[in-house]
ROKE-688947 format. One record per residue (C-alpha): x, y, z. Coordinates in pm, whole numbers, padded with zeros to 5 digits, always signed. Example, Ala and Ser with C-alpha at 12.3 -4.5 7.8 and 13.67 -1.06 7.14 Angstrom:
<sites>
+01230-00450+00780+01367-00106+00714
</sites>
This chain:
<sites>
+11205+15199+02948+11324+15387+03255+11623+15246+03435+11566+15217+03807+11901+15261+03979+12053+15412+04288+12374+15586+04186+12636+15599+04462+12873+15880+04384+13155+15775+04620+13251+15457+04794+13279+15408+05167+12917+15483+05257+12879+15542+05630+12697+15273+05822+12416+15325+06072+12298+15659+05931+11968+15839+05976+11787+16116+05787+11847+16439+05976+11680+16694+05742+11457+16659+05437+11340+16889+05161+11024+16781+04977+10781+16947+04734+10561+17137+04749+10728+17288+05057+10588+17488+05349+10659+17817+05167+10460+17728+04853+10224+18025+04879+10518+18264+04844+10764+18091+04611+10557+18020+04299+10774+18007+03987+10686+17921+03626+11024+17956+03450+11371+17803+03449+11575+18115+03530+11473+18226+03881+11612+18174+04233+11345+18114+04499+11335+18005+04866+11203+17668+04983+11119+17606+05349+11047+17301+05563+10977+17412+05918+11263+17641+06029+11500+17514+05757+11535+17698+05428+11712+17641+05095+11795+17861+04796+11669+17693+04477+11812+17828+04149+11690+17772+03790+11426+17515+03888+11061+17551+03776+10776+17457+04017+10490+17546+03772+10349+17768+04050+10252+17435+04211+09972+17383+03957+09861+17045+03816+09947+16873+04146+10326+16906+04098+10513+16724+04377+10850+16789+04216+11059+17062+04052+11218+17060+03706+11535+17196+03546+11673+17220+03192+11569+17491+02945+11503+17500+02570+11609+17867+02557+11968+17833+02672+12214+17634+02880+12152+17643+03255+12311+17555+03588+12051+17453+03845+12134+17433+04217+11992+17367+04565+12187+17487+04874+12103+17522+05244+12077+17885+05356+12232+17828+05703+12536+17614+05783+12435+17276+05927+12524+17226+06293+12574+16852+06247+12826+16670+06030+12632+16546+05727+12760+16207+05605+12541+16160+05300+12312+16363+05071+12048+16178+04866+11877+16360+04577+11552+16191+04472+11524+16187+04091+11164+16138+03976+11256+16128+03606+11561+16216+03399+11585+16202+03019+11804+16337+02736+12101+16272+02962+12343+16347+02676+12253+16711+02749+12389+16690+03107+12746+16825+03135+12791+16735+03502+12610+16664+03828+12790+16712+04161+12769+16800+04529+12992+17085+04652+13071+17084+05026+13198+17424+05147+13238+17634+05457+13049+17925+05299+12717+17941+05112+12879+18092+04799+13117+17790+04793+13431+18003+04764+13599+17786+05032+13540+17433+04908+13601+17143+05145+13535+16876+04883+13354+16820+04553+13172+16491+04492+13092+16406+04127+12775+16215+04043+12666+16013+03742+12339+15904+03583+12503+15595+03436+12525+15496+03069+12154+15477+02991+11957+15755+02824+11705+15781+03109+11721+15751+03487+11486+15723+03784+11588+15670+04147+11819+15806+04417+12138+16001+04337+12356+15947+04645+12658+16158+04744+12871+16020+05033+13063+16290+05219+13420+16174+05285+13503+16466+05517+13196+16511+05734+13212+16816+05960+12989+17066+06129+12901+17416+06006+12916+17334+05635+12702+17404+05329+12594+17140+05076+12525+17263+04722+12372+17021+04469+12461+17146+04119+12352+17015+03777+12501+17171+03461+12280+17123+03150+12324+17221+02786+12044+17386+02591+11773+17118+02580+11399+17074+02595+11227+17216+02904+11234+17014+03227+11445+16711+03135+11527+16651+03506+11254+16621+03775+11352+16620+04146+11105+16524+04419+11323+16587+04726+11661+16592+04904+11756+16399+05223+12053+16487+05447+12196+16202+05661+12414+16206+05973+12580+15921+06155+12385+15784+06452+12710+15785+06650+12735+16161+06602+12452+16213+06841+12606+16008+07125+12975+16107+07118+13109+16443+07246+13203+16710+06993+13560+16837+06942+13711+17167+06837+13993+17196+06583+14135+17543+06515+14426+17725+06356+14370+17998+06608+14452+18340+06466+14526+18183+06127+14177+18034+06096+14005+18135+05769+14280+18379+05666+14445+18393+05322+14825+18418+05281+14966+18533+04946+15297+18384+04817+15504+18473+04515+15670+18172+04353+15627+17987+04681+15787+18256+04894+15634+18474+05166+15886+18648+05387+15842+18581+05757+15575+18312+05706+15586+17999+05921+15334+17726+05852+15085+17724+06142+14979+17410+06326+14630+17349+06457+14512+17241+06801+14228+17001+06885+14044+16944+07215+13752+16728+07331+13465+16936+07465+13364+16726+07762+13705+16710+07937+13932+16941+07726+14160+16647+07636+14434+16769+07397+14407+16573+07070+14638+16795+06861+14882+16513+06786+14603+16329+06598+14533+16610+06351+14578+16532+05980+14660+16806+05726+14541+16812+05361+14554+17056+05070+14253+17117+04842+14497+17137+04545+14833+16969+04592+14949+17090+04247+14948+17444+04389+15077+17362+04737+15139+17031+04911+15118+16988+05291+15279+16737+05524+14989+16539+05672+15149+16529+06020+15349+16852+06060+15146+17086+05837+15462+17206+05655+15399+17351+05306+15578+17264+04979+15524+17467+04659+15575+17309+04315+15565+17645+04134+15424+17459+03832+15067+17558+03906+14953+17881+04057+14632+17980+04229+14445+17943+04561+14420+17632+04779+14273+17552+05123+14493+17398+05396+14258+17183+05607+14323+17043+05954+14097+16747+06036+14061+16559+06364+13939+16216+06250+13622+16085+06412+13645+15795+06657+13398+15601+06868+13476+15832+07163+13445+16175+07001+13325+16351+06692+13531+16490+06407+13606+16860+06358+13796+17068+06104+13943+17413+06044+14125+17570+05752+14321+17866+05619+14402+17958+05260+14720+17996+05056+14740+18181+04725+15061+18135+04519+15123+18393+04246+15355+18356+03946+15589+18646+03853+15780+18458+03579+15786+18582+03220+15572+18345+03011+15724+18151+02722+15542+18008+02417+15624+17674+02255+15462+17548+01931+15503+17278+01662+15549+17343+01291+15252+17119+01209+14908+17010+01330+14741+16677+01411+14793+16415+01142+14590+16107+01039+14777+15817+00872+14646+15506+00697+14860+15198+00760+15141+15436+00863+15124+15643+00541+15003+15996+00470+14731+16060+00213+15015+16112-00039+15155+15768+00046+15467+15902+00225+15614+15812+00564+15555+16055+00851+15870+16157+01048+15730+16410+01295+15731+16786+01364+15981+17018+01538+15894+17252+01827+16038+17605+01872+16008+17873+02141+15846+18182+01986+16070+18446+02154+16405+18261+02115+16449+18247+02493+16741+18031+02594+16653+17686+02719+16614+17318+02622+16328+17131+02449+16252+16767+02519+15994+16536+02355+15778+16255+02491+15504+16026+02354+15186+15915+02537+14870+15723+02458+14852+15434+02210+15175+15275+02085+15125+15415+01735+15459+15602+01739+15774+15666+01943+15964+15996+01955+16329+16087+01990+16357+16275+02323+16604+16528+02181+16522+16574+01812+16145+16509+01810+16172+16264+01518+15899+15999+01530+15888+15635+01428+15541+15502+01331+15435+15137+01375+15198+15081+01074+15029+14776+01226+14923+14958+01544+14601+15159+01520+14502+15439+01754+14629+15782+01866+14960+15890+02017+15012+16236+02168+15356+16395+02118+15439+16653+02388+15729+16901+02366+15841+17063+02695+16049+17387+02709+16272+17437+03017+16418+17792+03036+16784+17832+03108+16693+18095+03369+16397+17947+03565+16400+18241+03806+16299+18478+03528+16105+18262+03281+15833+17999+03311+15831+17677+03118+15578+17590+02845+15452+17289+02647+15301+17206+02306+15132+16893+02172+15003+16729+01854+14843+16392+01784+14927+16111+01543+14630+15891+01451+14695+15571+01256+14392+15396+01099+14339+15073+00913+14281+15089+00538+13909+15052+00467+13756+14865+00172+13526+15130+00022+13379+14924-00261+13070+14919-00038+12991+15158+00245+12730+15059+00503+12584+15283+00776+12409+15073+01042+12185+15339+01202+12075+15102+01480+12424+15123+01633+12408+15501+01689+12272+15673+02000+12119+16001+02119+12458+16150+02208+12555+16114+01841+12224+16194+01670+12031+16391+01933+11732+16312+02152+11486+16564+02006+11386+16680+01657+11501+17035+01732+11853+16906+01805+11901+16893+01429+11833+17192+01206+12077+17164+00914+12321+17018+01169+12640+16830+01067+12660+16480+01222+12953+16235+01198+12808+15896+01099+13051+15607+01134+13036+15336+00871+13043+14969+00964+13409+14970+00851+13479+15242+01107+13521+15555+00893+13338+15879+00975+13137+16067+00710+12971+16405+00763+12596+16398+00695+12363+16697+00746+12048+16626+00953+11730+16834+00986+11441+16753+01228+11583+16410+01312+11625+16224+01640+11752+15886+01757+11478+15657+01885+11386+15287+01872+11737+15201+01747+11696+15410+01432+11721+15764+01300+11364+15894+01315+11269+16178+01080+10983+16414+01163+10682+16406+00931+10732+16626+00620+11029+16817+00772+11276+16535+00848+11577+16524+00615+11919+16350+00586+12165+16489+00327+12479+16291+00236+12832+16410+00154+13005+16313-00173+13183+15976-00194+13511+15990-00390+13560+15614-00359+13299+15557-00633+13459+15706-00950+13176+15577-01172+12898+15664-00934+12711+15453-00685+12381+15294-00588+12202+15389-00262+11974+15143-00080+11787+15279+00226+11617+15036+00465+11331+15175+00676+11119+15013+00951+10786+15197+00945+10508+15164+00688+10589+15518+00582+10820+15507+00279+11073+15794+00273+11156+15995-00038+11503+15940-00193+11645+16179-00453+11958+16363-00566+11976+16741-00581+12239+16720-00856+12091+16439-01068+11723+16533-01086+11651+16271-01355+11752+15986-01125+11437+15810-01000+11405+15604-00685+11258+15253-00677+11052+15127-00380+11031+14766-00258+10759+14772+00008+10795+14401+00089+11163+14451+00179+11095+14806+00305+11374+14951+00092+11402+15247-00143+11696+15270-00386+11844+15505-00645+12137+15490-00888+12362+15799-00908+12615+15774-01196+12841+16051-01063+13104+16054-00785+13014+16414-00696+12641+16354-00656+12484+16362-00310+12156+16205-00206+11875+16322+00023+11644+16107+00237+11327+16296+00327+11022+16191+00528+10680+16195+00369+10361+16317+00538+10426+16081+00832+10738+16021+01038+10992+15768+00904+11254+15554+01082+11581+15478+00896+11758+15152+00991+12039+15122+00736+12200+15312+00445+12406+15102+00202+12619+15234-00087+12772+15022-00366+12975+15110-00676+12804+15124-01017+12956+14910-01296+12981+15094-01630+12848+14890-01921+12868+14953-02296+12571+15118-02463+12425+14892-02734+12436+15021-03093+12066+15041-03187+11936+15216-03502+11660+15226-03764+11740+15267-04133+11484+15545-04188+11442+15834-03948+11093+15912-04086+10834+15679-04240+10504+15796-04402+10202+15565-04439+09839+15596-04555+09571+15548-04290+09375+15327-04523+09653+15066-04496+09515+14973-04152+09814+14765-04033+10183+14800-04127+10508+14619-04033+10761+14758-03785+11076+14898-03945+11373+14661-03908+11609+14740-03615+11990+14719-03644+12142+14580-03318+12454+14400-03190+12451+14032-03282+12499+13923-02920+12203+14128-02798+11904+13893-02772+11594+14020-02958+11379+13912-02660+11538+14193-02458+11391+14453-02698+11040+14603-02672+10862+14849-02905+10623+15128-02809+10428+15411-02971+10419+15762-02829+10040+15775-02888+09845+15449-02891+09528+15634-02991+09692+15728-03322+09902+15417-03386+09962+15118-03158+10239+14855-03172+10097+14502-03179+10374+14241-03192+10579+14306-03505+10310+14526-03662+10159+14872-03609+09782+14930-03622+09688+15269-03765+09388+15447-03611+09396+15807-03733+09609+16063-03909+09894+16224-03720+10254+16172-03609+10391+15923-03352+10735+15815-03241+10808+15445-03253+11076+15352-02993+11277+15033-02952+11407+14983-02595+11662+14718-02493+11679+14617-02130+12017+14609-01953+12207+14280-01979+12525+14151-01826+12720+14311-02111+12514+14605-02224+12346+14894-02052+11990+14977-02144+11957+15143-02483+11698+15300-02719+11643+15390-03082+11340+15555-03248+11192+15681-03573+10902+15908-03669+10587+15759-03824+10362+16000-04020+10008+15877-04093+09827+16060-04373+09492+16020-04547+09462+16134-04913+09100+16018-04960+08811+16259-05025+08586+16396-04752+08252+16219-04726+08069+16556-04681+07780+16434-04462+07506+16681-04351+07165+16682-04182+06845+16816-04334+06678+16930-04007+06804+16982-03653+06623+16913-03434+06389+16650-03573+06058+16652-03382+05802+16369-03374+05498+16289-03158+05457+16006-02911+05217+15765-03075+05395+15761-03409+05539+15418-03489+05891+15449-03633+06112+15710-03797+06370+15658-04075+06690+15815-03939+06862+15799-04279+06597+16026-04428+06750+16322-04241+07103+16271-04386+07232+16419-04715+07552+16320-04900+07619+16472-05245+07890+16218-05333+07658+15931-05411+07699+15749-05076+07391+15563-04950+07288+15697-04604+07088+15381-04537+07420+15189-04510+07552+15416-04232+07558+15305-03871+07312+15494-03645+07338+15523-03262+07139+15702-02992+07281+15873-02682+06979+15730-02496+07003+15352-02520+06638+15309-02419+06541+15395-02777+06559+15090-03005+06727+15134-03347+06708+14854-03603+06912+14927-03916+06824+15293-03975+06477+15286-03811+06409+15416-03455+06105+15313-03252+05919+15610-03097+05866+15456-02754+05871+15746-02504+05874+16120-02462+06225+16263-02447+06530+16397-02629+06829+16203-02763+07126+16265-02993+07136+16057-03313+07479+15997-03468+07521+15871-03826+07864+15716-03882+08034+15631-04214+08337+15400-04170+08506+15512-04490+08615+15324-04806+08893+15341-05060+08766+15669-05200+08622+15853-04896+08741+15920-04546+08543+15807-04243+08289+16068-04128+08004+16116-03888+07731+16370-03822+07482+16415-03535+07145+16577-03481+06889+16613-03202+06583+16388-03204+06286+16503-02990+05978+16295-02907+05700+16531-02792+05397+16465-02577+05082+16497-02783+04895+16624-02475+04886+16994-02384+04966+17164-02055+04675+17298-01850+04783+17660-01831+04496+17741-01595+04622+17498-01328+04790+17728-01073+04771+17879-00728+04587+18205-00687+04907+18370-00555+05276+18290-00564+05324+18319-00186+05125+18323+00136+05210+18420+00494+05107+18297+00839+05209+18376+01197+05245+18104+01461+05181+18363+01729+04828+18409+01600+04760+18044+01527+04536+17826+01740+04743+17615+01983+05054+17737+01804+04978+17539+01484+04933+17713+01149+04659+17554+00938+04679+17629+00565+04457+17458+00307+04634+17459-00029+04323+17320-00205+04134+17636-00112+04375+17857-00307+04446+17619-00599+04281+17706-00931+04188+17376-01102+03918+17463-01356+03938+17127-01536+03902+16925-01216+04229+16734-01258+04322+16474-00995+04564+16649-00757+04818+16533-00498+04999+16769-00260+05353+16774-00113+05539+17016+00115+05912+17089+00138+06087+17073+00372+05861+16811+00528+05898+16697+00890+05695+16593+01190+05637+16968+01246+05540+17041+00882+05293+16804+00713+05034+16824+00437+04741+16603+00343+04829+16429+00016+04475+16449-00116+04306+16731+00077+04599+16977+00074+04565+17076+00441+04907+17181+00578+04979+17176+00953+05295+17370+01053+05439+17415+01401+05782+17564+01321+05860+17893+01150+06028+17882+00810+05974+17905+00434+05785+17610+00284+05717+17518-00078+05381+17355-00148+05353+17162-00474+05026+17053-00633+05066+16784-00900+04781+16720-01147+04779+16374-01303+04775+16345-01682+04450+16252-01861+04341+16212-02218+04362+16585-02277+04632+16723-02050+04981+16612-01958+05098+16594-01597+05112+16949-01460+05252+17102-01140+05190+17427-00959+05383+17566-00662+05342+17835-00404+05548+17956-00110+05418+17965+00247+05621+18193+00477+05553+18098+00839+05683+18343+01097+05659+18353+01474+05577+18697+01606+05648+18569+01954+06016+18504+01876+06289+18745+01978+06647+18696+01852+06926+18810+02084+07281+18805+01944+07597+18821+02158+07892+18968+01962+08254+19001+02089+08377+19359+02128+08013+19465+02172+07904+19237+02455+08116+19126+02747+08097+18985+03096+08322+18990+03399+08609+18889+03168+08646+19249+03054+08814+19340+03382+08984+19011+03471+09364+18980+03495+09367+18639+03326+09158+18465+03066+09018+18176+03271+08766+18144+03550+08391+18185+03599+08235+18450+03376+07886+18576+03295+07722+18818+03053+07363+18938+03014+07169+19091+02729+06801+19178+02762+06642+18880+02939+06908+18625+02832+07204+18529+03055+07514+18324+02957+07694+18194+03267+08004+17972+03250+08220+17799+03509+08536+17863+03303+08525+18118+03019+08646+18460+02904+08390+18708+02770+08638+18990+02704+08517+19270+02477+08875+19329+02355+08896+18983+02198+08743+18874+01865+08582+18564+02012+08416+18439+02330+08638+18167+02483+08508+17858+02665+08755+17632+02849+08765+17278+02982+08751+17214+03359+09054+17350+03544+09123+17339+03917+08799+17447+04091+08646+17588+03770+08396+17360+03600+08338+17329+03227+07962+17396+03232+07799+17685+03045+07428+17762+03096+07223+17987+02867+06892+18093+03027+06603+18334+02984+06384+18507+03238+06103+18546+02983+05946+18286+02758+06135+17979+02633+06455+17937+02437+06375+17763+02106+06714+17782+01932+07080+17851+02018+07340+17894+01744+07721+17916+01780+07918+18069+01490+08293+17999+01472+08595+18075+01255+08865+17829+01361+08877+17449+01335+09150+17461+01601+08880+17559+01853+08609+17343+01694+08253+17324+01823+08300+16946+01826+08455+17018+02169+08110+17137+02284+07862+16880+02417+07499+16883+02531+07294+16599+02680+07000+16701+02459+06979+16498+02135+06862+16812+01952+07221+16946+01961+07446+16913+01653+07802+17044+01621+08051+17082+01338+08386+17265+01332+08242+17609+01251+07875+17582+01347+07669+17430+01627+07300+17457+01707+07049+17346+01968+06672+17340+01905+06390+17272+02148+06195+17456+02416+06351+17528+02755+06413+17814+02993+06779+17708+03032+07021+17490+02835+07356+17364+02966+07661+17281+02753+07988+17106+02849+08330+17205+02708+08574+16914+02663+08848+17124+02503+08891+17498+02446+08627+17638+02211+08592+17984+02053+08277+18143+01909+08244+18468+01716+07866+18489+01766+07606+18336+01995+07251+18371+01858+06968+18294+02102+06609+18270+01978+06349+18313+02254+05977+18258+02211+05785+18502+02430+05404+18473+02392+05233+18795+02291+05095+18989+02580+04732+18911+02659+04514+19152+02857+04298+19039+03149+04072+19234+03388+03990+19084+03726+03696+19262+03893+03641+19227+04270+03265+19246+04213+03246+18960+03963+03186+18596+04036+03324+18468+03704+03663+18632+03649+03860+18449+03375+04155+18270+03532+04373+18076+03290+04736+17982+03265+04918+18231+03040+05280+18328+03046+05279+18689+02927+04972+18846+03078+04883+19211+03144+04641+19191+03438+04432+19487+03560+04274+19457+03907+03944+19640+03958+04011+19706+04324+04142+19977+04559+04391+19923+04845+04480+20170+05120+04787+20207+05341+04565+20308+05637+04463+19953+05717+04549+19591+05648+04406+19471+05316+04360+19103+05242+04502+19018+04902+04520+18718+04667+04603+18711+04291+04673+18433+04037+05026+18548+03953+05355+18598+04136+05536+18924+04209+05895+18948+04328+06014+19205+04582+06104+19461+04312+05760+19430+04154+05586+19465+04493+05771+19792+04549+05703+19900+04188+05327+19850+04199+05245+19913+04567+05518+20156+04669+05837+20143+04873+05780+20027+05230+05487+19801+05145+05416+19562+05434+05327+19201+05351+05219+18923+05587+05113+18572+05506+04960+18292+05704+05136+17959+05655+04913+17748+05883+05100+17818+06205+04841+17838+06485+04944+17733+06838+04773+17797+07169+04508+18007+06992+04776+18238+06847+04761+18285+06472+05114+18358+06348+05169+18569+06040+05507+18564+05861+05667+18877+05716+05754+18839+05345+05857+19068+05059+05718+18880+04759+05381+18743+04647+05315+18389+04524+05031+18300+04291+04718+18177+04474+04855+18247+04822+04657+18472+05065+04821+18781+05220+04742+19085+05429+04901+19404+05302+04956+19770+05380+05074+19940+05060+05364+20184+05066+05160+20424+04853+04864+20598+05016+04616+20449+04770+04658+20183+04504+04362+20193+04268+04295+19956+03977+04664+19866+03920+04776+19694+03596+05055+19432+03622+05246+19386+03294+05418+19071+03169+05321+18845+03459+05265+18470+03435+04910+18384+03530+04855+18041+03690+04524+17852+03688+04623+17528+03861+04501+17390+04197+04173+17582+04202+03852+17466+04372+03516+17415+04198+03446+17789+04225+03770+17884+04052+03939+17997+04378+04266+17881+04541+04277+17618+04814+04280+17723+05180+04610+17745+05373+04642+17593+05720+04506+17306+05931+04129+17262+05923+04139+17174+06292+04259+17522+06390+04256+17827+06161+04272+17843+05780+04315+18138+05549+04163+18116+05201+04230+18345+04907+03956+18415+04652+03963+18551+04292+03582+18592+04263+03318+18756+04480+03151+18503+04714+02897+18482+05001+03037+18393+05345+02862+18149+05575+02684+18295+05881+02759+18005+06116+03058+18190+06267+03307+17960+06089+03407+18219+05827+03557+18555+05927+03677+18854+05730+03908+19149+05796+03703+19463+05838+03707+19820+05968+03978+19925+06213+04177+19612+06112+03935+19395+06306+03799+19051+06212+03425+19006+06160+03179+18729+06099+02885+18829+05881+02521+18864+05977+02254+18681+05782+02222+18938+05509+02329+18901+05145+02514+19232+05135+02675+19165+05475+02783+18820+05363+02929+18941+05035+03309+18964+05016+03479+19097+04703+03720+18895+04493+04100+18927+04502+04085+18907+04883+04103+18643+05155+03900+18531+05453+03953+18302+05756+03793+17968+05839+03765+17829+06195+03606+17502+06313+03242+17505+06430+03220+17599+06798+03555+17777+06814+03575+18024+07106+03688+18305+06881+03733+18545+07172+04044+18349+07276+04215+18388+06942+04524+18609+06915+04713+18731+06606+05091+18762+06594+05177+19005+06315+05519+19135+06418+05630+18896+06692+05381+19017+06958+05043+18848+07006+04749+19093+06983+04422+19039+07164+04126+18980+06935+03859+19027+07198+03694+19315+07020+03736+19163+06680+03467+18908+06743+03221+19136+06929+02916+19107+06706+02713+19388+06853+02857+19718+06741+03127+19585+06528+02876+19416+06304+02621+19698+06312+02440+19713+05979+02512+19990+05733+02227+20174+05555+02219+20402+05254+02024+20726+05256+01720+20545+05111+01710+20332+05427+01826+20015+05254+02066+19787+05448+02382+19749+05240+02585+19528+05476+02769+19541+05804+03100+19693+05684+03200+20006+05504+03501+19837+05338+03348+19727+05006+03109+20020+04959+03127+20277+04682+03205+20640+04764+02911+20815+04929+02726+20886+05259+02603+20598+05474+02442+20556+05820+02583+20315+06084+02495+20314+06455+02272+20616+06392+02566+20824+06261+02642+20952+05912+02964+20808+05768+03139+20937+05453+03310+20675+05235+03575+20829+05006
</sites>
């Protein structure tokens, strides 16, 4: 549980404060300060304020981070946040907002340094912080500034040992000032020319130096406040300063640099201000060296380990420099010391630690410096070590560690309940839930030796999980642990004082609560023995008595048990031994431990022999064959024995219990094979024996060898089948000359692969290899017979496209990172993903879960035909296909293989976790191309829906005039340019007719069944063939033509596939010579309009002379279009026959119109 606290680092918090500046995350500079490590300094900005942030990670502001983290698993680190420009106001408090903090035993220190420079060389004050005594912390870390002043820097510093990454998270920093600061006038305190300077002394002396005094004035009226200035030293051990006069005093016991600070205290009428200069005192004495003739000592009840009294050590100066040595004692009252001689007196009843300090004072202090030396005396209480208990629940993370990686063969001092420390070695262990938790498989605790158990000891380990740990000794490998799962303990006895023990986790983590050691009591071994070391007996004896055991009289016989080393040869039953077969066994007597005796054993060898003759059984025939229909068979008749034994007295058994055996007779009840065993149990003269033979019952019927299929295999193609269903009649190819009754089956059978049980007609809709079985029922002559054939069904319309890494790739080949949208194409199949990497340098295609703006959808699509199957091949269970999902129920996924089956032009998959595939196999069914010819002169062109059609138009189009055009298939812009030429002009009428203006829209593609007017880019387009188009036959009228476009109340345009006759009532118009519109005269040839064109329909009575056409944005007068005189003049051939009133649909030749010859090319 997190502890919610606000830690106040100093007392005397200022009242009536307000937040003056704040740093929060992410900051205003987030686009430029992205950082994803724990060893970089970057700049944070809020408005015009900026901070230097060192060794904090902001994760490049991904995953919605509103905080920064510090603490590194690679090495120790010191993280810091400091303002880049000195603050113009006197900050009274700094509050660091801690989002989370854990593993606090890894934190060396946390503090706020207040200084007059950003590098903090001139420190005004240092304020230490604390996270408290708990292992975790969340809340505000508050630092109260005791010397608030203007123009200072505030550096938050946290020093962390090597730990796991990001143990401290910080969400912001607030800087407070006093509200009174804003209403009172500022002041100026200065040392004048001495301000900020450094003065160097030697042993406290600097010739000509006089301690400077500071002056202070109030800004609004220049009031002199100098007499109120207070002087302080940043290190009084180096130099002390008189708080009123500013005079300096050097101790010459510590040397170094200190700041002398003049402070005008703040009042209600003015603000505070400070100034400082620096003093550095150098030491030019010759150093001396003092040391003791012994090291730290630990006593027990005042005695050394040898049982002697301790009287102390003597100190000497290493260079024999003249001077005096004095001694002093500090700490616990364990011992006192003679000030002159250094002799100590120990108080045995006082426990703790006393420090003895020797101080050397040189006779000539002007030339030599003094020196000191110390040692410690620790006195401890004598501990009863007959039992040693380690209560692991009393430890903590600072002792054990807060992470598994804190312990890798690491020594740890575990304190016993009695208070003594023992060094254990821990690996992959951590302290959690008031126990030592060991990582699954890798966790290990290894003990030291325990000299307090001269006869050895017993270990009892108490655990809290359901996962029992292993307990063993590396030295005593024969020692076995015992587990008590109800008490959750595991124990082991180690009869050696030098043996160690190891606690190791099993396949799951284990938590250790207590380790308890107790001394083993050595008991006498009981004197157990048998009179004979080896006993030989005949097997025919059957049962024999146990050999008598010699034992101590006071050892109860009930404590003794007997066992055989092989119960199958000889087994102990009470006080007897039952003999089963020849061989050798060991008979062992074992006595359990009692209060007086340890456990003991004694044994002897039992040899079982058999001196009888062999029975010599044999079989006459093997196998024995009989026919179904026979009654019984005498099993004994097949056994021979030359020794006079009667085979009819043997015991006979069958391996197939469905055969009935009575005495030695077997009933012949069914066709089959069984093993017959004849067993002789033995007698006084012959050994037991047995012999086996095979017994076969044959079917008296014969097999119809002529019952078979005409061929072993047959083939069929779905692409050539009617309606995509292969029909195969197995009865037609089955040879059944004896007219047996037949049933048919198919394998594998499914809803897409069936067969008539009696007629043998198979209907198959899916490609594959099928086995067809014909089964003929048995009759009086023939036994049941089967015949099989193979039917290989292929689909010539299927194309398999395989995507392979390092051969196929998408945008991922050139990407800087491995995530983001990616796409790859092969033939007519496209794989597009919202978050993937199709990099040809990798050995797998990578699909990722949703991340930021990238979705986790992958779509596989085809521009031709339909996808019928998608297969994913993998090689890693880490990136399993079980992370791939599809809404379609026809999708199945395992670790290494996933497949989708169905029929669709696109299939979409969702990735829940990262998935890798080494192959993507896409099966696409593209119908075979079918050829069609549409003739403008025919009235019955075949129009049907077909996906892969090659369509030839029997028609000619010219770029010299507008051609009406209508076809039952679509063409995109590329196809229009391909078939009609670059620069082809297309217009379509979409029903827009206003104020007698017919508006045509400019387009670049053609839709099926829609009427157009066209000027090809090529000069002439004659009888073009369009390959691989999808022909559409929906929405046609009763004549097989498309519906008209537009409003029937104004103007409609109607496309036609077949040649028709136009009405002559001036309601139907066509586009004719000179790009003019005509209505036909009452003549069959004049009324005829070819197919694959379009014409216009207007309401009866329309004043067609008012109509205008807008082809390119400008209305065009149609006055002449509807002039029926010359424009509709009939056309005659040279035989004088009228062939219509337009030259447009005529064959090449010479015609006469308006009395003039006209050549049609």
